[in-house]
C-alpha positions, 0 to 999 in steps of 0.5 A: 330756774335754769339748768345748764347742760354742758354735754353736747350729745345730752342736748342733742338727745333732748332736742331729738326727743322733743322734736319727735314728740312735738314738745319743748325740751323742757317737757321732754327732759321732764317726761324722760327723767319722771319715766326713769324715776318711776322705773326705779321705783321713785315714791314707792316704799321698798315693801311696795316694790317687793310686793309688786315684783312678787305679784309679777312673779305669781302671774308668770308662774300661774301662766306657766302652770296653766301651760303645763296643765294644758300640755299634759292634757294634750298629751293625755288625750293624745295617748288615749286616741292612740290606744283607741286606734291600736286595736291590739293594744286596746284589746289587750288591756280592755278585754277579759283574757279568757275570751281572747282566742 
């Protein structure tokens, strides 16, 4: 089979891709088209694409929630440390009011 590419810029792109990868123009074009079709979801059903997208969203939210939990723990740890180093505030919140002078 033959494919006649009439656009010189497209031919130049195929030449450059083939040269950089050390493969034939046919292999370069095949690889480029296969990769593009894969990114577009070629061969996948709509349900498979949706599940893939939902899994990616779930993973992003999982990472984000872990970040929030870690930030909250850091923040509460800092607050606890600040209260321990501030004697007046520590005494006022932790001692019996009748024992204060």
